[in-house]
N, CA, C and O of each residue as an XYZ file, in Angstrom:
760
protein
N      -7.062      8.607    -19.934
C      -6.779      7.964    -18.805
C      -5.852      7.595    -18.584
O      -5.645      6.985    -19.633
N      -5.023      7.442    -18.017
C      -3.269      7.389    -17.540
C      -3.027      6.955    -18.180
O      -3.715      6.068    -18.687
N      -1.665      7.365    -18.652
C      -0.534      6.944    -19.455
C       1.004      6.779    -18.686
O       1.768      7.643    -18.255
N       1.135      4.858    -18.720
C       1.599      4.720    -17.150
C       3.250      3.976    -17.737
O       3.195      3.078    -18.578
N       4.625      4.452    -17.207
C       5.542      3.475    -17.756
C       6.094      2.637    -16.623
O       6.368      2.850    -15.442
N       6.151      1.590    -17.452
C       5.967      0.368    -15.945
C       7.961     -0.392    -16.191
O       8.374     -0.929    -17.219
N       8.765     -0.157    -14.899
C      10.180     -0.625    -15.622
C      10.177     -1.734    -13.165
O       9.796     -1.902    -12.006
N      10.743     -1.890    -13.990
C      11.612     -2.854    -12.721
C      13.328     -2.368    -12.394
O      14.377     -1.925    -12.863
N      12.815     -2.717    -11.550
C      15.121     -2.447    -10.586
C      15.912     -3.582    -11.030
O      16.990     -3.777    -10.469
N      15.595     -4.219    -11.792
C      16.185     -5.547    -11.689
C      16.353     -5.512    -13.108
O      15.723     -4.716    -13.804
N      17.436     -6.601    -13.723
C      17.356     -6.666    -15.196
C      17.667     -8.159    -15.045
O      18.186     -8.664    -16.040
N      17.410     -9.119    -13.793
C      17.598    -10.238    -14.073
C      16.644    -11.011    -14.505
O      15.509    -10.577    -14.308
N      16.774    -12.403    -15.235
C      15.693    -13.586    -15.967
C      14.412    -13.083    -15.379
O      13.542    -12.229    -15.551
N      14.861    -14.354    -14.366
C      14.054    -14.706    -12.955
C      13.701    -13.287    -12.090
O      13.361    -13.591    -10.947
N      13.687    -11.744    -12.334
C      13.670    -11.292    -11.368
C      12.387    -11.208    -10.397
O      11.376    -10.834    -10.992
N      12.207    -11.494     -8.940
C      10.656    -11.635     -8.421
C      10.054    -10.415     -8.947
O       8.894    -10.648     -9.285
N      10.509     -8.807     -9.211
C      10.132     -7.809     -8.919
C       9.248     -7.303    -10.463
O       8.332     -6.523    -10.726
N      10.259     -8.389    -11.346
C       9.769     -8.634    -13.045
C       8.549     -9.143    -13.545
O       7.829     -8.935    -14.521
N       8.558    -10.111    -12.237
C       7.031    -11.175    -12.041
C       6.308     -9.871    -11.504
O       5.721     -9.189    -12.343
N       6.298     -9.464    -10.179
C       5.361     -8.278     -9.617
C       5.109     -7.373    -10.232
O       4.000     -6.865    -10.067
N       5.913     -6.879    -11.066
C       5.286     -5.850    -11.814
C       4.562     -5.909    -13.350
O       3.972     -4.936    -13.819
N       4.709     -7.279    -14.095
C       3.678     -7.680    -14.826
C       2.619     -8.006    -14.414
O       1.638     -7.539    -14.992
N       2.405     -8.964    -13.217
C       0.419     -9.196    -12.516
C       0.297     -6.986    -12.223
O      -0.754     -6.459    -12.589
N       1.300     -6.166    -11.667
C       0.754     -5.288    -11.759
C       0.000     -5.190    -13.098
O      -1.169     -5.567    -13.183
N       0.919     -4.497    -14.520
C       0.914     -4.118    -15.568
C      -0.551     -4.862    -15.705
O      -1.489     -4.088    -15.897
N      -0.941     -6.600    -15.611
C      -2.093     -6.491    -16.466
C      -2.609     -6.017    -15.438
O      -3.288     -5.131    -15.956
N      -2.846     -5.924    -14.088
C      -4.300     -4.450    -13.810
C      -4.535     -3.611    -13.671
O      -5.584     -3.274    -13.124
N      -3.335     -2.561    -14.266
C      -3.078     -1.586    -14.486
C      -4.461     -1.510    -16.377
O      -5.489     -0.879    -16.622
N      -3.775     -2.334    -17.029
C      -4.312     -2.197    -18.278
C      -6.270     -2.807    -18.456
O      -7.106     -2.163    -19.090
N      -6.465     -3.693    -17.963
C      -7.568     -4.081    -16.617
C      -8.706     -3.061    -16.411
O      -9.880     -3.132    -16.777
N      -8.005     -2.017    -15.677
C      -8.783     -1.323    -15.438
C      -8.606     -0.066    -16.055
O      -8.864      0.954    -15.415
N      -7.949      0.024    -17.928
C      -8.112      1.000    -18.587
C      -7.119      1.643    -18.987
O      -7.271      2.214    -20.067
N      -5.658      1.800    -18.228
C      -5.206      2.250    -18.171
C      -4.068      1.792    -19.925
O      -3.980      0.627    -20.312
N      -3.405      2.915    -20.637
C      -2.507      2.351    -21.071
C      -1.072      2.135    -20.878
O      -0.546      3.242    -20.986
N      -0.556      1.614    -20.743
C       0.623      0.634    -20.090
C       1.720      0.386    -21.419
O       1.393     -0.231    -22.433
N       3.537      1.199    -21.120
C       4.328      0.873    -21.337
C       5.225      0.148    -20.587
O       5.775      0.531    -19.554
N       5.383     -1.149    -21.266
C       6.371     -1.903    -20.167
C       8.110     -1.608    -20.159
O       8.628     -2.611    -20.650
N       8.988     -0.770    -19.843
C      10.846     -0.933    -20.106
C      11.073     -2.460    -20.092
O      10.297     -3.229    -19.525
N      12.058     -2.808    -20.675
C      13.278     -3.663    -19.876
C      14.372     -3.044    -19.923
O      14.953     -2.921    -21.001
N      14.791     -2.616    -18.965
C      16.314     -1.501    -18.649
C      17.301     -2.025    -18.906
O      18.233     -1.459    -18.336
N      17.673     -3.036    -19.625
C      18.221     -3.941    -20.111
C      18.619     -3.542    -21.319
O      19.741     -3.639    -21.815
N      16.905     -2.749    -22.105
C      17.879     -2.794    -23.233
C      18.168     -0.741    -23.316
O      17.819      0.285    -23.899
N      18.558     -0.985    -22.842
C      19.486      0.363    -22.468
C      20.902      0.686    -22.497
O      21.154      1.249    -21.432
N      21.601      0.624    -22.978
C      23.208      1.065    -22.634
C      23.097      2.429    -22.163
O      22.896      3.458    -22.808
N      23.390      2.116    -19.977
C      23.391      3.586    -19.599
C      24.458      3.657    -18.753
O      24.366      3.418    -17.549
N      25.574      4.004    -19.371
C      26.734      3.642    -18.285
C      26.409      4.576    -17.037
O      25.574      5.475    -16.931
N      27.615      3.927    -15.848
C      27.486      4.416    -14.463
C      27.373      6.211    -14.614
O      28.473      6.508    -15.079
N      26.727      7.259    -14.473
C      26.393      8.337    -14.048
C      27.916      8.612    -14.387
O      28.609      7.595    -14.359
N      28.655      9.942    -14.741
C      29.567     10.494    -14.537
C      29.778     12.108    -15.022
O      29.995     12.113    -16.234
N      29.781     13.095    -14.613
C      29.739     14.895    -15.110
C      30.582     14.593    -16.593
O      30.151     14.939    -17.693
N      31.947     13.829    -16.346
C      32.915     13.821    -17.197
C      32.423     13.411    -18.825
O      32.534     13.936    -19.933
N      31.804     12.130    -18.251
C      31.431     11.671    -19.792
C      29.732     12.171    -20.185
O      29.452     12.486    -21.341
N      28.901     12.186    -19.302
C      28.051     13.528    -19.550
C      28.558     14.990    -20.391
O      27.677     15.805    -20.663
N      29.491     15.180    -20.647
C      30.362     16.565    -20.758
C      30.671     15.827    -22.401
O      29.944     16.170    -23.333
N      31.547     15.038    -22.575
C      31.622     14.238    -23.187
C      31.187     14.195    -24.250
O      31.850     14.378    -25.271
N      29.443     13.830    -24.184
C      28.301     13.619    -24.878
C      26.753     13.027    -24.523
O      26.453     12.663    -25.659
N      26.028     12.821    -24.012
C      25.056     12.482    -23.652
C      24.566     11.177    -24.704
O      23.933     11.335    -25.748
N      25.072      9.746    -24.090
C      24.887      8.388    -24.261
C      23.503      8.912    -24.760
O      22.858      9.765    -24.150
N      22.979      8.132    -26.300
C      22.209      8.904    -27.013
C      20.741      7.618    -26.495
O      19.664      7.741    -27.077
N      20.951      6.230    -25.152
C      19.766      5.610    -25.107
C      19.526      6.881    -23.751
O      18.339      6.997    -23.445
N      20.192      7.505    -23.208
C      19.763      8.064    -22.119
C      18.394      9.222    -22.581
O      17.367      9.349    -21.914
N      18.716     10.004    -23.913
C      18.416     10.703    -24.453
C      17.026     10.292    -24.981
O      16.173     11.174    -24.886
N      16.638      9.122    -25.517
C      16.179      8.174    -25.248
C      14.460      7.856    -24.191
O      13.256      8.010    -24.391
N      15.367      7.341    -23.049
C      14.766      6.943    -22.012
C      14.266      8.081    -22.120
O      13.339      8.234    -22.916
N      14.851      9.402    -21.188
C      13.843     10.408    -21.101
C      13.287     10.921    -21.809
O      13.001     12.052    -21.415
N      12.882     10.660    -22.879
C      11.754     11.110    -23.950
C      11.116     10.197    -23.886
O      10.025     10.649    -24.234
N      10.946      8.985    -23.650
C       9.936      7.977    -23.010
C       9.307      8.347    -22.051
O       8.089      8.427    -21.892
N      10.239      8.611    -21.307
C       9.494      8.543    -19.693
C       8.357     10.110    -19.953
O       7.235     10.444    -19.573
N       9.412     10.692    -20.782
C       8.392     12.373    -20.417
C       7.138     12.509    -21.618
O       6.601     13.580    -21.903
N       6.843     11.335    -22.175
C       5.389     10.936    -23.062
C       4.629     10.222    -22.164
O       3.547      9.678    -22.385
N       5.415     10.263    -20.875
C       4.248      9.133    -20.116
C       3.285     10.423    -18.637
O       3.545     11.581    -18.310
N       2.356      9.580    -18.216
C       1.584     10.449    -16.721
C       2.878     10.022    -15.390
O       3.539     10.732    -14.631
N       2.827      9.102    -15.521
C       3.091      8.321    -14.301
C       4.126      6.853    -14.589
O       4.495      6.328    -15.639
N       4.273      6.645    -13.725
C       5.100      5.718    -13.054
C       4.977      3.946    -12.749
O       3.802      3.612    -12.590
N       5.460      3.388    -12.699
C       4.718      1.887    -12.054
C       6.226      1.390    -12.343
O       6.701      1.047    -13.425
N       6.956      1.455    -10.857
C       7.864      0.692    -10.125
C       8.471     -0.406     -9.501
O       8.708     -0.304     -8.297
N       8.834     -1.671    -10.223
C       9.220     -2.908     -9.383
C      10.369     -2.417     -8.559
O      11.149     -1.832     -9.310
N      10.663     -2.417     -7.700
C      11.850     -1.887     -7.301
C      12.365     -2.882     -6.142
O      11.989     -2.673     -4.989
N      13.682     -4.545     -6.593
C      14.246     -4.690     -5.500
C      14.696     -3.599     -4.265
O      14.258     -2.451     -4.181
N      15.663     -4.217     -3.337
C      16.475     -4.234     -2.551
C      17.765     -4.526     -2.622
O      18.048     -5.724     -2.604
N      18.657     -3.723     -2.702
C      19.977     -4.035     -2.473
C      20.840     -3.500     -0.976
O      21.494     -2.470     -0.815
N      20.623     -4.354     -0.231
C      21.568     -4.030      0.728
C      20.951     -2.451      1.505
O      21.560     -1.432      1.831
N      19.343     -2.869      1.608
C      18.318     -2.113      2.573
C      18.409     -0.991      1.769
O      18.623      0.042      2.403
N      18.277     -0.827      0.135
C      18.158      0.473     -0.304
C      17.869     -0.261     -1.850
O      17.773     -1.451     -2.154
N      17.767      1.128     -2.770
C      17.691      1.038     -4.088
C      18.791      0.659     -4.775
O      19.941      0.992     -4.491
N      18.319     -0.320     -6.053
C      19.315     -0.807     -6.601
C      20.388      0.123     -7.409
O      20.171      1.320     -7.602
N      21.604     -0.565     -7.877
C      22.680      0.897     -8.539
C      21.897      1.258    -10.063
O      22.094      2.329    -10.638
N      21.005      0.206    -10.593
C      20.827     -0.171    -11.812
C      19.632      1.661    -11.854
O      19.758      2.649    -12.578
N      18.208      1.240    -10.298
C      17.591      1.847    -10.587
C      18.174      3.820    -10.062
O      17.516      4.840    -10.270
N      19.424      3.727     -9.448
C      20.005      4.959     -9.310
C      20.031      5.475    -10.011
O      19.383      6.521    -10.008
N      20.860      5.068    -11.190
C      21.411      5.244    -12.494
C      20.795      5.676    -13.645
O      21.114      6.337    -14.633
N      19.759      5.075    -13.205
C      18.611      5.407    -14.379
C      17.840      6.750    -13.911
O      17.662      7.440    -14.914
N      17.322      7.367    -12.765
C      16.902      8.134    -11.835
C      18.308      9.299    -12.134
O      18.051     10.480    -11.898
N      19.651      8.987    -12.606
C      20.385      9.959    -11.984
C      20.331     10.502    -13.320
O      20.205     11.726    -13.361
N      20.381     10.036    -14.168
C      20.431     10.442    -15.784
C      19.267     10.815    -16.608
O      19.102     11.610    -17.534
N      18.506      9.978    -15.967
C      17.078     11.148    -16.097
C      16.961     12.500    -15.774
O      16.707     13.502    -16.442
N      17.245     12.266    -14.413
C      16.895     14.082    -13.649
C      17.783     15.100    -14.819
O      17.252     16.080    -15.341
N      18.763     14.803    -15.020
C      19.735     15.492    -15.697
C      18.875     16.930    -17.037
O      17.905     16.940    -17.795
N      19.791     17.745    -16.706
C      18.675     18.794    -18.443
C      19.903     18.860    -19.057
O      20.958     19.322    -18.623
N      19.589     18.216    -20.383
C      20.547     18.506    -21.916
C      19.775     19.237    -22.459
O      18.548     19.326    -22.479
N      21.023     20.053    -23.151
C      20.986     21.013    -24.428
C      19.519     22.016    -23.724
O      19.403     22.260    -22.523
N      18.546     22.460    -24.784
C      17.139     22.963    -24.369
C      15.865     22.617    -23.325
O      15.223     23.438    -22.670
N      15.704     21.281    -23.360
C      14.841     20.653    -22.492
C      14.776     20.911    -21.370
O      15.807     20.894    -20.698
N      13.248     21.311    -20.663
C      13.055     21.750    -19.598
C      13.856     21.220    -18.539
O      14.727     20.392    -18.804
N      13.639     21.644    -17.259
C      14.226     20.836    -16.354
C      13.301     19.990    -15.565
O      12.192     20.363    -15.183
N      13.941     18.571    -15.295
C      13.813     18.024    -14.906
C      12.123     17.658    -15.779
O      11.014     17.839    -15.276
N      12.481     17.006    -17.454
C      11.558     16.648    -17.806
C      11.198     15.520    -17.944
O      10.082     15.266    -18.396
N      11.977     14.678    -17.622
C      11.457     13.403    -17.594
C      10.172     13.076    -16.121
O       9.204     12.316    -16.104
N      10.627     13.867    -15.210
C       9.749     13.713    -14.178
C       8.455     14.796    -13.824
O       7.455     14.580    -13.139
N       8.894     16.137    -14.613
C       7.562     16.738    -14.496
C       6.172     16.618    -14.299
O       5.633     16.058    -15.253
N       5.116     17.072    -13.058
C       4.178     16.356    -12.996
C       3.872     14.941    -12.761
O       2.696     14.581    -12.819
N       4.523     14.356    -12.580
C       4.339     12.889    -12.667
C       3.631     12.230    -11.532
O       3.501     12.843    -10.472
N       3.194     11.091    -11.675
C       2.614     10.014    -10.789
C       3.563      8.676    -10.263
O       3.927      8.092    -11.284
N       4.146      7.914     -8.923
C       4.825      6.655     -9.149
C       4.579      6.239     -8.090
O       4.734      6.740     -6.976
N       3.859      4.533     -8.663
C       4.144      3.725     -7.842
C       4.597      3.000     -7.380
O       4.232      1.927     -7.860
N       5.523      2.845     -6.352
C       6.297      1.773     -5.578
C       5.635      0.154     -5.528
O       4.468      0.110     -5.137
N       6.280     -1.164     -5.887
C       5.993     -2.060     -5.219
C       7.569     -2.655     -5.181
O       8.506     -2.133     -5.784
N       7.655     -3.862     -4.342
C       8.548     -4.496     -4.052
C       8.532     -5.947     -4.180
O       7.588     -6.317     -3.482
N       9.029     -6.847     -4.653
C       9.276     -8.481     -4.060
C      10.798     -8.787     -3.334
O      11.869     -8.290     -3.685
N      10.633     -9.484     -2.529
C      12.545    -10.455     -2.187
C      12.230    -11.111     -1.679
O      11.020    -11.155     -1.460
N      12.937    -11.895     -1.240
C      12.757    -13.633     -0.866
C      12.833    -13.500      0.580
O      12.456    -14.341      1.396
N      13.327    -12.432      0.810
C      13.567    -11.979      2.419
C      12.205    -11.721      3.220
O      11.055    -11.799      2.787
N      12.653    -11.389      4.526
C      10.994    -11.657      5.037
C      11.815     -9.454      5.187
O      11.801     -9.103      6.367
N      12.170     -8.728      4.563
C      11.378     -7.424      4.824
C      10.392     -7.166      3.067
O       9.324     -6.555      3.069
N      10.883     -7.633      1.996
C       9.908     -7.662      1.326
C      10.074     -6.635     -0.117
O       9.288     -6.377     -1.028
N      11.912     -6.078      0.261
C      12.319     -5.007     -0.347
C      11.671     -3.675      0.544
O      12.427     -2.704      0.561
N      10.506     -3.526      1.207
C       9.980     -2.740      1.980
C      11.773     -1.235      2.388
O      12.134     -0.058      2.385
N      11.909     -1.740      2.480
C      13.218     -0.968      3.170
C      14.076      0.433      1.988
O      14.375      1.626      1.933
N      14.103     -0.412      1.502
C      14.304      0.043      0.304
C      13.310      1.506     -0.563
O      13.731      2.409     -1.286
N      11.745      1.157     -0.032
C      10.905      1.846     -0.805
C      10.728      3.349      0.152
O      10.223      4.158     -0.626
N      10.856      3.742      0.950
C      11.060      5.360      1.902
C      12.317      5.511      0.590
O      12.175      6.066     -0.500
N      13.124      5.053      0.949
C      14.587      5.261     -0.462
C      14.476      6.086     -2.012
O      15.216      6.884     -2.588
N      13.024      5.386     -2.378
C      12.754      5.758     -3.643
C      11.680      7.043     -3.667
O      11.424      7.916     -4.496
N      11.409      6.862     -2.942
C      10.125      7.474     -2.967
C      10.235      8.730     -2.510
O       9.491      9.675     -2.771
N      11.767      8.706     -1.395
C      12.044      9.895     -1.195
C      12.791     10.817     -2.024
O      12.786     12.028     -1.804
N      13.588     10.147     -3.200
C      14.020     11.059     -4.000
C      13.573     11.231     -5.413
O      14.048     12.196     -6.012
N      12.761     10.475     -6.025
C      11.155     10.997     -7.045
C      10.382     12.441     -5.864
O      10.263     13.599     -6.265
N      10.097     12.125     -4.898
C      10.079     13.256     -4.403
C      10.925     14.333     -4.678
O      10.771     14.971     -5.720
N      11.845     14.628     -3.833
C      12.911     15.865     -4.599
C      13.265     15.742     -5.745
O      14.224     16.482     -5.965
N      12.810     14.872     -7.038
C      12.997     14.979     -8.650
C      11.363     15.776     -8.725
O      11.359     16.348     -9.815
N       9.897     16.055     -7.957
C       9.123     16.922     -8.248
C       8.263     15.750     -8.228
O       7.063     15.938     -8.430
N       8.712     14.499     -8.003
C       6.989     13.130     -8.401
C       5.940     13.143     -7.743
O       6.375     13.832     -6.820
N       4.681     12.897     -7.400
C       3.588     12.674     -6.762
C       3.716     10.953     -6.533
O       3.723     10.182     -7.492
N       3.808     10.532     -5.204
C       4.448      9.534     -4.937
C       2.507      8.684     -4.371
O       1.571      9.126     -3.705
N       2.754      7.381     -5.095
C       0.631      7.074     -3.730
C       1.406      7.206     -2.507
O       2.578      7.545     -2.344
N       0.801      6.979     -1.956
C       1.569      6.511     -0.779
C       1.452      5.209     -0.094
O       2.271      4.710      0.679
N       0.556      4.829     -0.402
C       0.486      2.929     -0.500
C       1.346      1.904     -1.216
O       1.123      1.653     -2.401
N       2.513      1.184     -0.413
C       2.981      0.297     -1.772
C       2.538     -0.971     -1.757
O       1.544     -0.983     -1.031
N       2.637     -1.456     -1.948
C       3.454     -3.112     -2.075
C       5.138     -3.778     -1.164
O       6.150     -3.100     -0.987
N       4.985     -4.866     -0.853
C       6.296     -5.381     -0.183
C       5.829     -6.837     -0.638
O       5.123     -7.460      0.155
N       6.059     -7.237     -1.459
C       6.040     -9.002     -1.019
C       7.378     -9.933     -0.895
O       8.271    -10.404     -1.599
N       7.057     -9.902      0.078
C       7.992    -10.929      1.272
C       8.103    -12.157      0.706
O       7.117    -12.646      0.155
N       9.328    -12.845      0.757
C       9.254    -14.520      0.631
C       8.891    -15.086     -0.557
O       8.534    -16.245     -0.769
N       9.048    -13.886     -1.549
C       8.263    -13.985     -2.677
C       8.660    -14.954     -3.935
O       8.319    -14.765     -5.102
N       9.701    -16.364     -3.284
C       9.671    -17.136     -3.786
C       8.659    -18.172     -4.234
O       8.557    -18.879     -5.236
N       7.722    -17.950     -2.778
C       6.841    -19.260     -2.739
C       5.100    -18.075     -2.793
O       4.042    -18.238     -2.184
N       5.440    -17.177     -3.605
C       3.805    -16.077     -3.648
C       3.575    -16.677     -5.246
O       2.738    -17.579     -5.261
N       4.012    -16.430     -6.256
C       4.173    -16.888     -7.433
C       3.855    -18.387     -8.248
O       4.603    -19.315     -7.939
N       2.960    -18.612     -9.101
C       3.308    -19.542     -9.326
C       3.637    -19.685    -10.848
O       3.473    -18.721    -11.595
N       4.223    -21.205    -11.432
C       4.979    -21.229    -12.851
C       4.326    -20.065    -13.863
O       5.245    -19.537    -14.488
N       3.193    -19.577    -14.171
C       2.824    -18.536    -14.931
C       3.281    -17.448    -14.579
O       3.241    -16.507    -15.371
N       3.930    -17.270    -13.078
C       4.145    -16.224    -13.186
C       3.133    -15.070    -12.011
O       3.648    -14.026    -11.611
N       1.843    -15.434    -11.638
C       0.878    -15.177    -11.279
C       1.108    -15.179     -9.513
O       1.739    -16.105     -9.004
N       0.728    -14.438     -8.948
C       0.547    -14.083     -7.719
C      -0.833    -15.054     -6.942
O      -2.022    -14.740     -6.883
N      -0.311    -16.000     -6.539
C      -1.149    -17.013     -5.556
C      -2.017    -16.479     -4.136
O      -3.077    -16.886     -3.660
N      -1.136    -15.460     -3.720
C      -1.636    -14.721     -2.212
C      -2.896    -13.948     -2.782
O      -2.703    -13.111     -3.664
N      -4.007    -14.160     -2.381
C      -5.297    -12.945     -2.929
C      -4.786    -12.191     -1.918
O      -4.124    -11.342     -2.514
N      -4.704    -12.011     -0.900
C      -4.135    -10.742      0.106
C      -2.937     -9.618     -0.801
O      -3.168     -8.413     -0.906
N      -2.284     -9.962     -1.107
C      -0.852     -9.372     -1.846
C      -1.583     -8.612     -2.846
O      -1.460     -7.409     -3.077
N      -2.523     -9.619     -3.536
C      -3.101     -9.654     -5.066
C      -3.933     -8.100     -4.518
O      -3.659     -6.973     -4.932
N      -4.885     -8.421     -3.592
C      -6.044     -7.052     -3.411
C      -5.304     -5.738     -3.209
O      -5.776     -4.689     -3.648
N      -3.818     -5.794     -2.361
C      -2.769     -4.779     -2.062
C      -2.342     -4.223     -2.838
O      -2.220     -2.999     -2.794
N      -1.898     -5.113     -4.011
C      -1.311     -4.481     -5.351
C      -2.325     -3.928     -6.236
O      -2.195     -2.899     -6.898
N      -3.248     -4.616     -6.202
C      -4.409     -4.124     -7.175
C      -4.837     -2.797     -6.451
O      -5.500     -2.107     -7.225
N      -4.663     -2.186     -5.151
C      -5.324     -1.391     -4.565
C      -4.290      0.277     -4.799
O      -4.631      1.458     -4.737
N      -3.175     -0.290     -5.029
C      -1.973      0.402     -5.524
C      -2.083      0.968     -7.266
O      -1.857      1.978     -7.933
N      -2.404      0.072     -7.371
C      -2.073      0.418     -9.091
C      -3.641      1.097     -9.131
O      -3.623      2.288     -9.439
N      -4.583      0.696     -8.946
C      -6.223      2.003     -8.469
C      -6.192      3.174     -8.796
O      -6.625      3.990     -9.610
N      -5.047      2.930     -7.244
C      -4.093      4.451     -6.476
C      -3.535      5.793     -7.733
O      -3.596      6.984     -8.041
N      -3.102      4.718     -8.004
C      -2.030      5.587     -9.150
C      -2.549      5.587    -10.333
O      -1.828      6.179    -11.136
N      -4.073      4.915    -11.040
C      -4.658      5.656    -11.619
C      -5.205      6.930    -11.154
O      -5.039      8.019    -11.704
N      -5.902      6.684    -10.047
C      -7.000      7.948     -9.650
C      -6.385      9.024     -9.842
O      -6.780      9.913    -10.597
N      -4.988      9.061     -8.942
C      -3.924     10.418     -9.013
C      -3.532     10.927     -9.662
O      -3.360     12.145     -9.600
N      -2.991      9.642    -11.247
C      -2.656     10.605    -12.452
C      -3.794     10.939    -13.478
O      -3.568     11.424    -14.586
N      -4.608     10.737    -13.165
C      -6.449     11.668    -13.615
C      -6.745     12.107    -12.720
O      -7.800     12.673    -13.007
N      -6.451     12.346    -11.255
C      -6.954     13.867    -11.011
C      -5.862     14.776    -11.570
O      -6.169     15.735    -12.278
N      -4.575     14.490    -11.263
C      -3.728     15.227    -11.880
C      -3.742     16.151    -12.876
O      -3.584     17.371    -12.914
N      -4.016     15.104    -13.854
C      -4.368     16.007    -15.046
C      -4.608     16.759    -15.454
O      -4.032     17.641    -16.090
N      -6.309     16.392    -14.922
C      -7.419     17.157    -15.110
C      -7.125     18.640    -14.056
O      -7.954     19.521    -14.282
N      -6.117     18.984    -13.013
C      -6.552     19.943    -12.416
C      -5.569     21.063    -12.795
O      -5.725     22.199    -12.348
């Protein structure tokens, strides 16, 4: 069964993407997947800079890359900042894409599958950032689930316990999660 690494591109405490991720993780676990949830706030990742990298790779970069390498797939909840990916998300992707020492190239991404979901209080639901993130991941060799979920007006779709109240959104999210698991399992058997 798929071993999934789940994380949000926002570290804000009451992030809608964090809430959406928690619901998706629950769905993935219910479907039998093993899921590790990362809080990117737990990693000290300075803004990527090759001079900084040359001075010594931050230990949290090495730790994050190893965690990613130990999983088969990514479940990513990414907010939209100015119609694109968040600076946090881009920084994480950039650090994890770098080859350090005798690591295999793109060890954090090689052979992985990813699903992208997003939530926003606005009318777009984060959908404008999704193709940017999809493109970046594909360039790094990640197979991206074609279906996504973009939850618009997210302030009105979660209850006090952080559960999605809209049944149609729940169904679409569950469909994306199941596709992630199926694609991951299919690639691991090929």
